[in-house]
C-alpha atoms as one frame of an Amber mdcrd trajectory, in Angstrom:
protein
 -12.294  -1.498  14.817 -13.125  -3.990  16.984 -10.815  -6.378  15.423  -8.119
  -4.207  16.741  -5.798  -5.235  19.705  -3.834  -2.721  21.693  -1.576  -4.216
  24.337  -0.797  -2.081  27.428   2.567  -2.333  29.507   1.967  -0.012  32.482
   2.810  -0.453  36.362   0.722   2.155  37.505  -2.741  -0.172  38.469  -5.122
   3.015  38.202  -3.470   4.194  35.070  -3.451   0.715  33.677  -7.442   0.273
  33.948  -7.909   3.672  32.976  -6.029   3.199  29.519  -7.948  -0.212  29.198
 -11.335   1.167  29.841 -10.878   4.034  27.518  -9.825   1.925  24.570 -12.612
  -0.715  25.352 -15.245   2.016  25.216 -14.111   3.131  21.746 -14.470  -0.089
  20.347 -10.861  -1.595  20.601 -10.041  -4.698  22.289  -6.957  -4.450  24.875
  -4.838  -6.503  27.105  -3.064  -4.667  30.017   0.131  -5.835  31.612   1.933
  -4.892  34.803   5.419  -4.744  33.704   7.616  -5.032  30.498   8.238  -8.571
  31.006   4.554  -9.776  31.348   3.830  -7.755  28.319   6.854  -9.080  26.271
   5.298 -12.825  27.060   1.955 -11.737  25.964   3.126 -10.194  22.863   5.391
 -13.107  21.934   2.567 -15.574  22.511   0.359 -14.013  19.801   2.313 -11.271
  18.056   0.183 -10.752  14.884  -2.831  -9.983  17.200  -1.345  -6.570  18.519
  -1.223  -3.799  16.110  -0.661  -1.312  18.740   1.846  -1.037  21.881   1.163
   1.426  24.795   4.475   1.275  26.737   5.331   3.111  29.908   8.975   3.541
  30.414   9.651   2.941  33.857   8.509  -0.389  34.875   9.781  -3.390  37.100
  11.417  -6.440  35.799  11.552  -5.077  32.018  11.272  -1.610  31.458  10.115
   0.156  28.492  13.129   0.839  26.799  14.108  -2.978  26.777  10.231  -4.063
  25.735  10.740  -1.848  22.727  14.447  -3.245  21.853  12.824  -6.894  22.292
   9.918  -6.197  20.226  11.748  -4.580  17.491  14.663  -6.908  17.565  12.898
 -10.382  17.716   9.898  -9.733  15.692  11.526  -7.889  12.648   8.668  -9.470
  10.018   5.968  -7.726  12.130   5.471  -4.136  12.903   3.484  -3.050  15.782
   2.933   0.779  16.223   4.491   1.566  19.457   3.262   4.553  21.659   5.552
   5.854  24.666   3.191   6.618  27.479   5.300   8.465  30.055   5.182  11.547
  32.468   8.622  11.933  32.117  10.015  15.494  30.930  13.187  14.355  30.044
  13.965  14.695  26.475  16.785  12.326  26.549  14.687   9.543  27.587  12.132
  10.446  24.927  14.730  10.349  22.270  16.076   7.251  23.502  12.821   5.468
  23.108  12.383   6.682  19.528  15.750   5.522  18.444  15.550   2.432  19.959
  12.175   1.897  17.899   9.258   3.679  19.566   6.973   5.596  17.170   5.325
   8.254  18.869   5.383   9.715  22.454   2.124  10.434  24.562   2.800  12.490
  27.546   0.385  12.055  30.730  -2.083  13.061  31.628  -4.064  11.541  28.394
  -7.685  12.249  27.954  -9.660   9.388  26.392 -10.434  11.466  23.736  -6.767
  12.504  22.552  -5.713   8.523  23.581  -8.616   7.301  21.064  -7.349   9.818
  18.432  -3.829   8.888  18.854  -4.470   5.199  18.556  -6.635   5.554  15.458
  -3.829   7.831  13.780  -1.292   5.331  14.645  -3.014   2.718  12.875  -3.646
   4.881   9.700   0.306   5.370   9.577   0.881   1.596  10.389  -0.992   1.038
   7.272   1.371   3.103   5.199   4.425   1.895   6.815   3.307  -1.721   6.160
   2.663  -1.213   2.798   6.023   0.893   2.148   8.043  -2.217   3.424   6.001
  -4.343   1.049   5.909  -2.152  -1.882   9.733  -1.528  -1.531  10.323  -5.378
  -1.387   8.188  -6.206  -4.372   9.209  -3.533  -6.538  12.863  -4.654  -5.987
  11.909  -8.210  -7.001  10.287  -6.998 -10.035  12.946  -4.966 -11.043  15.431
  -7.644 -10.704  13.335  -9.958 -13.039  12.022  -7.481 -15.593  13.468  -3.883
 -15.687  10.265  -2.855 -17.855   7.997  -4.065 -15.090   9.724  -2.130 -12.500
   9.754   1.244 -13.869   6.338   0.641 -15.402   5.048   0.277 -11.939   6.428
   3.299 -10.438   5.095   5.331 -13.591   1.729   3.883 -13.312   1.639   4.789
  -9.530   2.182   8.488 -10.066  -0.307   8.830 -13.258  -3.126   6.951 -11.246
  -2.452   8.925  -8.033  -2.843  12.041  -9.976  -5.903  10.897 -11.840  -7.295
   9.635  -8.704  -6.883  13.120  -6.941  -8.615  14.714  -9.871 -11.342  12.259
  -9.708 -11.751  12.781  -6.111 -11.684  16.398  -6.005 -14.806  16.577  -8.721
 -16.685  13.637  -7.140 -15.718  15.247  -3.691 -14.348  12.187  -2.274 -12.396
  12.194   1.149 -11.632   8.627   1.703  -8.008   8.571   2.590  -7.868   4.945
   2.365  -9.240   5.031  -1.195  -5.898   7.092  -2.296  -3.652   5.378  -0.302
  -4.833   1.807  -1.421  -5.337   3.029  -5.113  -1.510   4.093  -4.995  -0.373
   1.063  -3.733  -2.142  -1.160  -5.866  -0.875   0.712  -8.692   2.805   0.346
  -7.924   1.970  -3.126  -7.236  -0.420  -4.125 -10.142   1.829  -6.275 -11.790
   3.130  -8.148  -8.595   1.770 -11.397 -10.022   4.512 -11.271 -13.162   7.116
 -12.629 -10.498   5.524 -15.878 -11.097   5.546 -15.625 -14.929   8.675 -17.109
 -16.752  11.295 -14.332 -17.643  11.377 -16.081 -21.276   7.884 -14.739 -21.655
   8.206 -11.440 -19.885  11.449 -10.669 -21.886  10.503 -12.257 -25.235  11.587
  -9.848 -28.065   8.748 -10.807 -30.502   4.903 -10.751 -29.845   3.334 -13.532
 -27.799   1.624 -16.697 -28.870  -2.056 -17.135 -27.799  -0.781 -19.829 -25.271
   1.963 -17.444 -23.776  -0.582 -14.549 -23.699  -2.881 -16.850 -21.703   0.254
 -17.238 -19.288   0.515 -13.667 -18.790  -2.929 -13.165 -18.173  -2.560 -15.086
 -15.172  -0.681 -12.530 -13.404  -3.799 -10.914 -12.094  -4.730 -14.225 -10.507
  -1.211 -14.844  -9.033  -0.945 -11.116  -7.891  -4.498 -11.500  -5.875  -3.365
 -14.666  -4.159  -0.163 -12.930  -3.052  -2.245 -10.158  -1.608  -5.031 -12.393
  -0.180  -2.149 -13.575   2.220  -1.941 -10.098   3.891  -5.641  -9.686   3.767
  -6.297 -12.685   5.814  -3.710 -11.245   8.517  -5.315  -7.856   8.430  -9.097
  -7.973   7.399  -9.684  -4.735   8.969  -7.077  -2.786   6.620  -8.876  -1.045
   3.889  -5.756   0.034   2.044  -4.998  -3.609   1.523  -8.633  -4.001   0.319
  -8.376  -1.229  -2.315  -4.943  -2.531  -3.431  -6.338  -6.049  -3.837  -9.042
  -4.719  -6.115  -6.414  -2.834  -8.357  -4.466  -5.919  -8.665  -6.970  -8.499
  -9.632  -9.229  -6.311 -11.804  -6.882  -3.631 -13.807  -7.163  -5.730 -16.687
 -11.195  -5.560 -16.868 -12.626  -3.596 -19.424 -15.747  -1.411 -19.189 -17.350
  -3.621 -22.200 -16.801  -6.761 -20.222 -14.429  -8.005 -22.721 -11.461  -8.032
 -20.116  -9.936 -10.619 -17.599  -9.795 -12.387 -15.109 -13.344 -12.050 -14.373
 -15.012 -10.715 -17.517 -16.580  -7.661 -15.332 -18.234  -4.900 -16.956 -18.876
  -1.317 -16.128 -19.545  -0.684 -12.765 -19.177  -4.202 -11.601 -15.193  -3.317
 -12.050 -13.963  -1.716  -8.761 -13.542   2.312  -9.054  -9.879   1.710  -8.161
  -9.240  -0.407 -10.990 -11.170   1.632 -13.526  -8.700   4.567 -12.531  -5.522
   2.582 -12.720  -6.358   0.920 -15.756  -6.285   4.282 -17.749  -2.699   4.886
 -16.264  -1.541   1.550 -16.943  -2.482   1.596 -20.731  -1.126   4.997 -21.101
   2.289   4.158 -19.587   2.395   0.930 -21.498   1.871   2.743 -24.788   4.417
   5.372 -24.186   7.173   2.850 -23.045   9.857   0.638 -25.015   8.853  -2.847
 -25.009  10.810  -5.881 -25.999   8.719  -6.346 -29.008   8.109  -2.688 -29.937
   9.361   0.769 -29.479   7.351   3.316 -27.480   4.505   5.402 -29.046   4.501
   9.063 -28.662   2.073  10.498 -26.011   0.121  11.909 -28.757  -0.313   8.660
 -30.782  -0.923   6.759 -27.418  -4.061   9.004 -26.834  -5.289   8.278 -30.416
  -4.920   4.552 -29.693  -6.888   4.844 -26.755  -9.477   6.918 -27.989  -9.681
   4.279 -30.765 -10.467   1.484 -27.899 -12.538   3.889 -25.674 -15.043   0.948
 -24.934 -12.472  -0.472 -22.518 -12.461   2.512 -20.269 -14.930   3.860 -17.791
 -16.392   6.986 -19.939 -16.446   9.509 -16.866 -12.894   8.801 -15.905 -11.537
   8.493 -19.504 -13.360  12.003 -20.062 -11.481  13.363 -17.073  -8.293  12.130
 -18.338  -8.742  13.301 -21.974  -9.759  16.817 -20.222  -6.244  17.060 -18.487
  -4.695  15.270 -21.217  -1.899  17.814 -21.731  -0.739  17.619 -18.124  -0.473
  13.667 -18.709   1.152  14.019 -21.993   3.950  16.175 -20.382   4.571  13.812
 -17.919   5.044  10.925 -20.294   6.884  13.133 -22.791  10.137  13.062 -20.733
  10.325   9.584 -20.485   9.383   8.933 -24.142  12.165  11.558 -25.204  14.766
  10.185 -23.296  14.029   6.578 -24.625  14.471   7.979 -28.003  17.583   9.646
 -27.375  18.877   6.364 -25.670  17.996   4.198 -28.722  19.737   6.844 -31.139
  22.932   6.646 -29.073  23.226   3.013 -29.161  22.793   3.136 -32.986
C-alpha cells in the first residue's frame, strides 16, 4: 500500500492536513496542494505516480471542475481514480463533476476510517477499470488478426472463471484479486499471438515442427507485453495473477509443457485452472486445420492425457462436466450448422 500515492487538492489548510495525515497513518504516500492549479502542475510533473486524486470543487486559481477536466482531457493514456471531496449539497454540482470525469463523491465530514476504506475501494475498482481498457484493446486486436483467437479468448475467460469460482468455494478462497486476475489472464492468455505471423496462425494444414516452435513463443511474447504494465504498477496483484496465466498456461502437470518446463505445484494455480478451460475450448472449436470435436469427445481426449492437468482441479472439472459441456455444446452445434449451410 505504501507504494500508492494520493494527490490532494483542497484549499482549506486544516482539512488538507487532516486528509494527508489520515492517509499517511494508513500507509499511503500523499501530496497536498492548496488549489487546483498547483495540483495540476504536481500531477503533470509525474502523472504515473498518482493513482488516486482527492479533489475539492470550490478552490481558487483553478476549481475542482477544471482540474478534473484537464486531467481527463490531457492524460487519456492514464486513469487515476478521482474522488470529489465536498461539503456541497447541490446535486447539480455533484452530477456535473461526475459527468466531467470524477468517479466517486465523498461528502464532508469524512472520518479517517471511511476515507481509507473509500481510497482502498477506489484502488480495487481502478484495477478493474485499467484491465477493462487493456482487455478491450487487446481482444479487438486479436480478433482483427485471427477470428478464432478472439472468440477463443472470450470462451476461455467464461469457462476458467466458472471453474475458478467452483475451486474457490471448495477451498474456501476469498481473494478477489485471484478471481479478477485469473479472469483477465484468461481472456488475454493468447495475447502474445499478435506477434506471431498470420500465415502461421491461419495455416489450413498442421504446423511443421519449426512453425510450432514459433507459435510456442507466444507465451514469452505475451509475458513481455504484460511485464511493461507490471513495472508501472508493481503493487497490482491482479496484473501479477494475469501475468502468471499468460506465461504458464501451456505448462503441464507432468513437466513436459512450455515455456519453462514447470511441473506440478511449480505451475501457478491460476495457470493450472486456465489450462483446463483452454484445452477444452480449443478441442470443441473449429480450427483452420480440423473440425471441432464434440464436448463428449473432447472430455475423452482430455482424460487420455490427464497427466497434463492438476489432478485435483481436473477432478473438479469432471465432477461438473455436464455443466461445462452444456456451455460448449451450443457453440459446437452452431459451428456444425454453419458448416452444413456452407456445403
